[in-house]
TORPA-4810 file (N, C-alpha, C, O; in nm, 3 decimals):
<nodes>
NODE_1_-3.304_28.112_1.922_-3.391_28.192_1.965_-3.422_28.195_2.151_-3.379_28.272_2.237_M
NODE_2_-3.487_28.113_2.156_-3.590_28.047_2.247_-3.492_28.048_2.378_-3.521_28.109_2.481_V
NODE_3_-3.382_27.978_2.363_-3.314_28.001_2.508_-3.214_28.144_2.512_-3.158_28.193_2.611_L
NODE_4_-3.212_28.186_2.388_-3.118_28.358_2.412_-3.240_28.440_2.517_-3.210_28.518_2.608_G
NODE_5_-3.388_28.399_2.478_-3.496_28.503_2.540_-3.506_28.461_2.660_-3.531_28.543_2.748_G
NODE_6_-3.488_28.301_2.698_-3.532_28.285_2.820_-3.404_28.310_2.920_-3.419_28.300_3.042_M
NODE_7_-3.265_28.346_2.855_-3.170_28.357_2.901_-3.186_28.552_2.963_-3.150_28.598_3.071_L
NODE_8_-3.258_28.630_2.836_-3.291_28.753_2.886_-3.407_28.790_2.989_-3.411_28.895_3.053_W
NODE_9_-3.500_28.685_2.995_-3.599_28.678_3.100_-3.525_28.642_3.243_-3.535_28.712_3.344_L
NODE_10_-3.451_28.523_3.232_-3.378_28.525_3.359_-3.305_28.653_3.439_-3.294_28.674_3.560_V
NODE_11_-3.258_28.728_3.324_-3.180_28.854_3.410_-3.252_28.964_3.437_-3.217_29.062_3.502_G
NODE_12_-3.393_28.934_3.362_-3.451_29.061_3.376_-3.550_29.029_3.556_-3.611_29.124_3.603_R
NODE_13_-3.551_28.924_3.613_-3.602_28.841_3.708_-3.497_28.853_3.793_-3.533_28.801_3.899_F
NODE_14_-3.389_28.893_3.801_-3.235_28.888_3.871_-3.237_28.741_3.942_-3.185_28.722_4.052_S
NODE_15_-3.275_28.683_3.900_-3.214_28.487_3.893_-3.088_28.497_3.907_-3.035_28.563_3.818_L
NODE_16_-2.998_28.444_4.008_-2.840_28.433_3.983_-2.797_28.334_3.910_-2.680_28.302_3.932_P
NODE_17_-2.865_28.260_3.811_-2.784_28.198_3.731_-2.638_28.264_3.648_-2.632_28.360_3.571_L
NODE_18_-2.564_28.204_3.680_-2.429_28.227_3.573_-2.355_28.329_3.742_-2.255_28.401_3.742_G
NODE_19_-2.416_28.307_3.822_-2.349_28.376_3.950_-2.353_28.284_4.100_-2.335_28.322_4.216_R
NODE_20_-2.382_28.165_4.052_-2.417_28.082_4.146_-2.262_28.040_4.207_-2.158_28.050_4.142_L
NODE_21_-2.274_27.993_4.340_-2.117_27.932_4.414_-2.122_27.826_4.323_-2.205_27.746_4.281_P
NODE_22_-1.971_27.860_4.305_-1.897_27.696_4.214_-1.899_27.736_4.092_-1.847_27.660_4.010_G
NODE_23_-1.982_27.910_4.026_-1.947_27.879_3.887_-1.752_27.948_3.911_-1.709_27.974_4.023_D
NODE_24_-1.693_27.958_3.820_-1.571_27.977_3.795_-1.536_28.092_3.730_-1.512_28.070_3.612_I
NODE_25_-1.522_28.224_3.767_-1.474_28.330_3.707_-1.315_28.373_3.751_-1.284_28.382_3.870_F
NODE_26_-1.237_28.392_3.664_-1.082_28.441_3.675_-1.088_28.571_3.564_-1.126_28.600_3.451_I
NODE_27_-1.022_28.626_3.684_-0.979_28.790_3.580_-0.850_28.814_3.619_-0.818_28.808_3.737_Q
NODE_28_-0.757_28.844_3.512_-0.616_28.868_3.506_-0.613_29.002_3.413_-0.703_29.068_3.361_R
NODE_29_-0.476_29.014_3.414_-0.465_29.146_3.329_-0.481_29.127_3.182_-0.405_29.064_3.108_D
NODE_30_-0.602_29.200_3.145_-0.634_29.218_3.007_-0.730_29.091_2.945_-0.789_29.101_2.838_G
NODE_31_-0.736_28.947_3.048_-0.798_28.899_2.987_-0.910_28.822_3.149_-0.882_28.839_3.268_S
NODE_32_-1.000_28.762_3.107_-1.119_28.679_3.189_-1.140_28.509_3.124_-1.162_28.467_3.011_S
NODE_33_-1.125_28.454_3.229_-1.195_28.333_3.177_-1.315_28.277_3.266_-1.291_28.250_3.383_F
NODE_34_-1.436_28.259_3.216_-1.545_28.220_3.291_-1.622_28.066_3.258_-1.650_28.027_3.145_Y
NODE_35_-1.639_28.017_3.338_-1.700_27.860_3.358_-1.808_27.855_3.427_-1.795_27.829_3.547_F
NODE_36_-1.925_27.873_3.380_-2.017_27.840_3.476_-2.072_27.699_3.507_-2.180_27.672_3.455_P
NODE_37_-2.017_27.611_3.582_-2.037_27.498_3.613_-2.145_27.444_3.672_-2.209_27.348_3.631_I
NODE_38_-2.176_27.546_3.823_-2.260_27.519_3.885_-2.413_27.532_3.808_-2.506_27.451_3.819_T
NODE_39_-2.410_27.646_3.735_-2.528_27.676_3.670_-2.564_27.573_3.542_-2.681_27.541_3.517_T
NODE_40_-2.457_27.529_3.471_-2.489_27.428_3.384_-2.547_27.298_3.420_-2.629_27.242_3.348_M
NODE_41_-2.488_27.231_3.571_-2.536_27.151_3.637_-2.660_27.141_3.666_-2.725_27.037_3.652_I
NODE_42_-2.707_27.254_3.710_-2.867_27.290_3.749_-2.957_27.299_3.654_-3.067_27.244_3.664_L
NODE_43_-2.913_27.382_3.527_-2.997_27.393_3.405_-3.001_27.227_3.352_-3.109_27.176_3.322_L
NODE_44_-2.885_27.157_3.346_-2.913_27.025_3.310_-3.006_26.951_3.406_-3.060_26.851_3.359_S
NODE_45_-3.031_26.979_3.520_-3.104_26.853_3.574_-3.260_26.905_3.562_-3.352_26.824_3.547_L
NODE_46_-3.276_27.018_3.568_-3.387_27.082_3.544_-3.443_27.048_3.405_-3.565_27.038_3.394_V
NODE_47_-3.367_27.029_3.299_-3.397_27.018_3.156_-3.443_26.856_3.171_-3.539_26.818_3.104_L
NODE_48_-3.386_26.781_3.242_-3.366_26.653_3.214_-3.499_26.583_3.299_-3.549_26.475_3.267_T
NODE_49_-3.551_26.679_3.429_-3.655_26.668_3.470_-3.773_26.719_3.358_-3.857_26.640_3.315_V
NODE_50_-3.769_26.794_3.337_-3.891_26.853_3.209_-3.889_26.741_3.095_-3.988_26.669_3.083_V
NODE_51_-3.801_26.728_3.027_-3.822_26.647_2.919_-3.864_26.486_2.943_-3.917_26.419_2.854_A
NODE_52_-3.828_26.429_3.091_-3.866_26.334_3.091_-4.059_26.344_3.171_-4.122_26.241_3.195_N
NODE_53_-4.100_26.448_3.190_-4.218_26.461_3.229_-4.312_26.493_3.119_-4.426_26.448_3.108_L
NODE_54_-4.236_26.599_3.018_-4.289_26.604_2.873_-4.301_26.433_2.782_-4.372_26.417_2.683_I
NODE_55_-4.227_26.336_2.835_-4.186_26.228_2.732_-4.275_26.117_2.821_-4.285_26.007_2.766_G
NODE_56_-4.333_26.128_2.935_-4.432_26.049_2.964_-4.566_26.087_2.947_-4.651_26.000_2.930_R
NODE_57_-4.602_26.228_2.949_-4.730_26.262_2.906_-4.779_26.231_2.785_-4.898_26.205_2.765_F
NODE_58_-4.657_26.232_2.661_-4.662_26.239_2.531_-4.739_26.058_2.525_-4.850_26.028_2.481_F
NODE_59_-4.629_25.962_2.589_-4.667_25.823_2.577_-4.759_25.781_2.634_-4.721_25.670_2.671_N
NODE_60_-4.874_25.797_2.673_-4.996_25.747_2.756_-5.076_25.789_2.628_-5.199_25.775_2.623_R
</nodes>
């Protein structure tokens, strides 16, 4: 629920997550394929930094 709410907020503020250069979107007759690889890498980096900061804060 939290992740869904965050994605909804990102959409409301017009951040380009999911539409970054490097995200793969293929549309053919009657089907489509979407793989947001750049967005996943960016979110992974941000969440890693946040998790490390939280871990360091609570280990003191």
